[in-house]
N, C-alpha and C positions, 0 to 999 in steps of 0.2 A: 602531341606525340612526337618524340624526337626520332628522326630516322637516321640509321647508320648506313652509309653507302659503302659498297654497292649492295643493293637488295633486288629481289625479283618480283615482277608483276607480270602475269600472263606470259611466262617464258621469256621475257625480256629483262635483262638486268638493268636496273636504273643506276646510272653513274652519278647523277646530280639532279637536283630539282631547284627551281627558283620561281619566285612570284614576279610577274611583270607589273607594269604600272597600272594595268586594268584588273589587277587581282586574279589573273589567270595563272595557273600553275603550268610551268613548262618543264617537261622531263627530258633529260638527256639520257638516251638508252643505247643499248648495244644493237639496236635494230639494224642488222646488216652492216654494223661498223666493221671496218677492215675489208669487207667485200661490199663496196658501195652499191647501193641500189642501182640497177640498170637504168641509165638515163641517157637521153640524147643531149649532147652538149648544146646549151643555149647560145644565141648570138653573143651574149656577154662572156660566156665561158670561152668561146672561140677567139674573141678579141684578147682575152687574158692569155690564152695559150699562145697566140701569135706574138704577143708582146714579150713573153718570157722565152719563147722558142721560135723565133722567126724562120729558122732554117727548116722547120717541119713544113714540107710542101703540102701535105694534106693531113687530115685528122684520122688516118687509118693506121692501126698498129700492123706493121709489116710482119711481125712474128706471129701474131694471133689471127690476122686477117679480118678484123672487125674494127669499126670506128671506136675511137677512144671514148670512154664513159666517164673519165675524170681528167682533170687538168694536171695535177701534180705527178702521177706515175709516169706518163710519157716524158715529162721533163727530166725526171730522175733517171729513168731506165734507158731512154733513147738519145738524150741530148747532152745532159750535163756530164762533164769530164772529171769533176771533182766536187767536193763539198763546197769549196770556195766558189767554183763556177755556178753551182746551184744557188748559193747565197746571193751572188751578184745578179742572177736572173730574177730571184724573188724580190730583191731590192728595187727592181724596176717598177714594181707594182705600186700604185697609189695606196694610201691608207684604206680607202674605201674598197678597193679591189682585194687587198689582203684580208680585210675583215670579212668580205663576202666569201672568200674561200674558206676561212676558218669557220664561219657559221655553217657552211655546207658540210664541213667535216663533222661538226657536232650534230648535225641533222642526219648524218649517215648517207649523204648524197655525194660526198667527195671522199675518195679512198686514200688512205695512207698505207694500205696493205702492200703495195708494190713499190713504195718509196723506200729507197735505201736508208738505213738507220742513220748514217752520217748526214743525210739530207734532211731527215726529220729533225735531227739536232739543230741544224742550221735554221730550219723553219721556226722551231721553238724559240731559238735565240732572237730571231727577227720579230716574232710576235711579242716577245717580252720587251723589246726595245720600242716597238712602234704602236702596239695596241695596249697590252697590259701584262704585267708579270703574273697576275692571277690567271688570265686566259692562257698564257704560255704554260703554266704549271698544270692547268686542266688538260691542255692539249697533250702534254707529255704523259700525264696520268692515263688518258684515254688510249694513247699509243701503246703504253706498257701493258695496260689491261687487255687490249685486243691481241697483243703479241706481235713481235716484230718478225 
């Protein structure tokens, strides 16, 4: 059966499906995409946040009054002064760290909802340069689908 994307299963829209090396199907869904699942930032997340935004003294959003639940939105909304500044901050990440964040986005655990459009464009460009053009295109498609 040939699937046309996006399609719906159990009230979640499937954006993409792929088989992994052990013949398991991985579905990329809209499960809370845009509104990342509430999560406590892991030690790895906090290290990445500190790397790209060392001026953040703590991991609490002063505006909302709660701890950050994603890495990219606070960098975009509270720290970066321009798309070039955001780009330079993301370029500080290793390939492994960047891939980690991108995978979290596709899993619905890292939000792009509050990331400024010009910052998403910079992220997509970097992903295209450092990870793959296919992954960058999928990231942009996901962002457009979820709405900016």
